Each structure stands twice: as structure tokens, then as C-alpha cells.
N, C-alpha and C positions, 0 to 999 in steps of 0.2 A: 883917458879920463882919470881924474884923481878925486879922492874923497874931500868933502867940504871943510872939515875941521883940521886944525894943526895936528901934527902927529902926536904931540904930547897928550892931547885929549884922549886919543884912542888907546894910548899905552898906560894910562893911569890905572893903578890898582887901589883897592880899599886900604890895604896895608902896604906901605912903601917896601919895595924889594929891589935889591941890586940885580941888574940884568946879568945873565951868565952865558955860557957858551951856546946854549940852546936857542937864544933869541927869545923875544917876547911871546910870540904866538905858538912857537913849537913847545915852549915851556907850558903854555896853557893846554896844548894837546896832551902832554904827558900827565899833567895834573888831572885832567878829565879821565884819561885811560886808567890811571891808578886809583880812581875813586871807587868806593863801594857802590855808588849809584850807577856807575857805568857797568860794573860787573853784573849787577842785577838785571840789566837789560837783556841778557841772553835767555832769561826765563820769563820775559814779559811778552804778552801778545802784541803782534803787529796787526794782523787782521784775523787769522785763524787761531782759535783757542786751543792751547795745549797740544800742538801738532805732534803726532808720533813719528811723522816722516821728518828725518833730519834735514831734508832739502827744502822744507817750507820756511819762509822768512819769519824771523823773530825780530823783536825791537832792536837788538844789537846789530843785526845785519842791516836793518833799515838805516840806522844812523851812519853806518859805514858806507852804504850806497850813497846817501845824501852827501857825505863828505867828499867822496871821490868824484861824484858828478859835479859838485860845485867847484872843486879844484880844477877839473878838466875845463869847465866853462871859463874860469879865470885864465887858464893857459891860452885858450883860444882867443880871448879878447886881448891878452897881452901881445899876441902875435900881430894884432891889428894896431898896436901902439898904446894900448891902455896900460895903466900902472896899478895892477891889482896884486894883492898878496895871497898866494895860494895857501900859505900856512894859516892865515887868518880864516879863510873860507873853510878850510879843513877842520879847524878847531871849533868853529860855530857848528858845523855839521855833526861833529862827534858829540857835542854837548846839548844839541837842541831839544832832545827828548828825555833828558835825565829826570825830569819831573813827571813823566807819564805814569799813569796808574796801571795796576794789573787789569787784565781783560780789555785792553785797548780803549777805544773810544766809548764803549759801553760803560766801562769803569769811570771814565771822565764824566759821562753824562749823569750818572747817579750821584757822584760826589758833588757835581754842580748843583744838584737839588738839595743835598744834605748840608753843604757848607754855606749857610746863610749868615748875613745878607749878601756877602760879596760874591758867592759862587766860586766855581773851580774852573780854571783854564790851564791846560798843561803847559802852555808857554810861560805863563806867569809863575807856575809852580816850578818849572825848570830853572828859572832865575832864582827862585827862593831856595832851591836845593843847592845851587852852586855858590850862593852868597851867604846863606844863613844855616842850612841844615847839614850839609856834608862836613866830614871831618869833625864829628862830634860838636857841631855848632860853630866851628871856626870858618867854615866855607873853604872854597878852593882858591880864593884871592886871584881871580882871573882879571884880565885887562877889561877896560870899559868896552872896547870894540867887540870883544867876544860875548860879553854879557848882554850888550845891546842887541847883537844878532840873535842870541838865544831867546830873549824875552819878546822879540818882535818877529819871530820866524814864521808866523802863521802861513801855512801852506794849504789851507782849506778853501780859500777864496778863488774859485775858477774864473770869476768874472773880471778879476784885476789883470792888467797887462800894461807893459811899458811904464815901469815905475822907476823912481830915482831916490837917492837918499834924502831924508829930511835934513833940513838945514838949521834947525834950532836944537840947542843942547837941552837934554831932558834928564833930570834926576831919575834913574831907573826905579828907585823905590816908590815913585809916585805913579808908575804905570800899573793900572789894574784892569785894562781892557785891551781889545785888539785894534785900536784906532790909530796906532802909530806905525810908521815905516821905520826900518833900520836907518842908522846914520852912516852906513858904508855901502858901497856898491857890492862888496862881498856879502853883506847881510841881505841885501835885496836878491842876490843870486840864490841864496839859500831858500828863499820863499819859492822859487821856481824849481830848484833842485829837489826840494821835498816832493813836489808833484811828480816830477820826472821819475824819481826813484820809486814811488809807490804805485803809480798807475800801471806800468807794465808788469811789475813784479806781482801785483795782486791778481792780474789776469793769469799769469803763469801758474800761480798757486791755486787759483780757482779751477783751472783746467786739471791740475794734479788731483784736486779734491773732487773732480767730476761735478762741480757746480755748473760749469759751462763747458762747451767744446769750442774749438776754433771757428766752426761754422756759425756759432751764435754771435760772433763779433761782427758788428756792422761792416758791410762791404767797403765803405769809404775808409774806414780805419784800417782794415786789412790791406787795402791797396796803397794807401798813402804812407802809413807809418809802421805797418807790420802787425804781427800777432805775438811775437816773443819779446821778452824783456830787453834783450840786447838790441834788437831792431828798434824798438820804441825809444829806448834811451838815446841811441845814436841819432835818430831822426830829430827828436825833440832838442837835444843838446846842440846839434849843428845849426838848427833853425834859430835857436835862441842866440847863439854867437853871431850868426849872420845878420839877424835883425837888429840886435843891440848895438853892434858897431856902426850901423848906419844912422841910428836915431840918438845915440849917446844916452839911452835909457835901457833898462833891463826888461826885456819882453820878447814874446814870440811874434812872428809875422801874423797878420790878420787871418789868413787862411789856416795857419797852424793853430792859432788860438781857438778858432771855431771847432777844429778837429778835437782839441783837448777838452773843450766843453762837452762835445759829443761823447768822447771817451769817458769823461768823468761821470756823465749821466748814465752811461751803460754800466760802469762799475757799481754805481750806487743802486741801480735798479736790479741788476742781475747777480751781484756778489754781496754787497754790504747789506742789502735788504732781502737776500735769499731766505726762504722760510727756515732752513736749518740754522742759518746764522742768527736769525731773530730769536730762536729757541735758546741758543747759547748766550746771546746777549742778555736775555731776561734772567737766565740762571746766574750769570756773572753779576748782574745788578742786585739780584736777591742776596747773593753771598756778601757783597760789599755792604749792603744795607744792614744785614745781620751783624756783621763785624762792627759796623759803626755804632749800632745800638749797644753791643756788648762792651766795647771799650769806653763808650760814653758813660755807661752805668758804672763801670769799674773806676773811671777817673772821678766820677761824682762821689764815690764811696771813699776812695783813698787819697785823691788829690796828689800831692807831691811827697807823701809818706812812703818813700822808696822801699823801706824794709817790709812794709805791709804787703807789697806786691810779691816779695820773695816767699811769703808764707802760702801763696796760692798754689793750688794743685796743677793748674794748667801751665805748660811751658810758655805759651804765648803771653800769659799775664805777667809772668816774671820778666820776660823780654820787654814788655811794654814799660815796666817799671825802670829797667835799665836804660831804655830809650829816653824816658823822661829825665832821668838823672843826668845823662850826657848833655841834654839840651836845656837844663834848668835855667841858665842865665838868659838864653834867648827867649824862653817863654815868660820869664819874669818881666823882661823888657816889653813884651807884647801884652802884658796883663793877664797871662794864663787863661787864654780863651779856649774853653774845652773843645768846641767844634774844630778849631784850627789845629789843636794838638792831635786829636784823633785822626783828622784828615791827613796830617803829615805822616803819621804812622802807617795808615792804610795805603796811601799813595806810594809809599816806598816799598811795599810788598811785591814780590814776584807772584806770578800765577800759582805755582806750586805751594808757596808759603801761605797764600790766602786760602787755598783749598785745605791745607793742613790745619790752619787756624780754625776754619769752619768745622772740620772733623773733630777737633779737640772740643769745640763748644757743643756740638750736637750729638756726638757719639761717645758715650762714656767708655773709658778704658776698662778692660776686664779686671776683676778682682784678682790680685796675686795671692794664690794659696801656697806659694813656695817661699814665703818670707822667712820661715824659721828652719 
């Protein structure tokens, strides 16, 4: 199977750039990996907040899992005669969560309430990061195919199955919801690789955290696809390849799709809605809400008077001023919307930075009696 558009559509960049030895999509991979947004993923929550165990998955590990799973699926389909680009799939996987908030989906949920009227969706924000925010407002200048896969990567819909690329060209700047499919098979694969990557890993981490034990996993899941991350990934990826090559669409077999819905329900009921998780979720949301109010008030007071921010006592206030200065042109183009500006700043924070910002706001530093 081949993608519906001519190749030059997929390879187009916002700013023309001569191709080099890396090729188009490998170049996009390197641009993503070298970005500040990618580096911050190592300290952003995937599911479990601020894990002290080094073996518990963080957001950066998740995107690497998604990238490798997607590339593997492409390889499997190529053996069946498809013509998929593993470097494209890998690039989308690396970049798909660059716009995710601190504190995982609880952070996304509260920003969705605070950023009115349009709300907040991490897929849309990931596109915003790579196109407008990264590199001090210059963006990463990625190819259309990679950006399209990023903005349309939604892996939360368990009910969807057997999808294929959309066939109409869309200006990505006009996408503000989750109603679009990607325009490449590689992008469609990412939507499934996202599920494959987090379902099994979240179970493994939940067992480590003693939220659940293996015996809690439904019998049919244990018997059919396993209890460990490696087993689950293997069964799901092989089924996806086998079913997709028969139907020329990306999707699981009907029996496997039912199992995945069952597994997703189990994860939501026993892990994501676990009483201890809900406590941390509420705490994370309260922190983001406090930060939003603080920076909104600060911006209302100083606006784009960057020197004023540097007179503030708190380090985070000074950094907010520097952030505004770097993105001055972007925000002028958008009409300097306060909610949008504050959301960009908070969404880019890591979990530890958000916690430190909260501490600076709420806990005064001790008076220094050794100044002289």
C-alpha cells in the first residue's frame, strides 16, 4: 500500500530547506531529539507521578516505545509488500507528545478547563510546539507528513479500528479538534502504536507500584495476550500486522480489538482511577491551577515589559519574562492572548519544575542574615 498524496506534499517544510545526507525524515528525528521540548520529556509524567523508581516509565520512554513499535509494524507490513517509511513512523513517534503537560493527563484536563474558549488538547499543542514554540519561536521546521502525524495521533479512542489515511489535504493550522485521521499510513499506525506502547507498560508499572497484582488481570487477557509488557506488545503488534495486510487498512482483528477494549477498561478502572492516583491527580491539577492564576496575574501587571520581570524576587517570574521575550513575535501575531501565553509556559514545564515553581510561590525563602 502507498500513501494517497504525491511525495512532494509530504516532504514540504514551512521554510524551504535543501535536503542533506540524513534524508527528510531522519533529519526530522534529529531535530526533535535535539529540541528542548524532547529533553524535558524525561521529567514529565507518563502515568505515575514523580516516580522514585528509575524503572517506572516517564514520558520520554513512552515516546521511544511508540516510535519503535510503529517502526516495527512498518517493517512487518513492508515484508508483505507495503511501501512504508520506517523513518517517518519513528519521527512521528518521537514527536507525538512534545506538547504534553506536566502531571500527565490530569495536567491536560485542568488546562483544558482553563484555556477557554478553545480548550487544550495535547495533540494540538504538540503541533504548536514543533511549529511555533520550539527554538525560541522558530519551530523545528519539520516535514508536513511528520507534523500531520503528530497533530492527528490521538491514541485514546479504543473504539476505532481498521482506519486508513484521509484523502483530502488540510492546512494543519486549521485543525483544532480530534476529528481528523492522519494523511499517511505511518501516521495511522502511530494511533495504534500509542495504545500498544502504554497498555502493557502501564500494567507493568502498576504491578511495581502494587496497585494491582498479576492475578487481578482478567483471565482472558492473561491467557490471550499475557501480563507483561513484552508479551502484550508482541501479541498486539503481530495481530495488527497480520490483520492490516489482509484488509489494506490499519487495525486489529475483531477478536483482538475486543480484548484491547477489555484491557483498556481494566487499566482505567484499576490503574488510572485507582484511589491513590486520583489523589495525585487532584494535587497536580491544584498545582497547575495555582500556577495559572499566578502567571496570569503577573502578565496582567507587566505585560511585555521584560525588564520588569527581572526585578521580581522569584526566579520563575524572571524566567517567565525571558520566555515572553523569546516568543514576542509569535505572541504579537496572535494578538497577545494572556490565557494562551500562560498555557504555553505551564504546558512546557516538567513535573519537578512545576513543583519548584509552586514552592517558590507558596513557601517564602528564609531571610539571609549573612549578607554582610
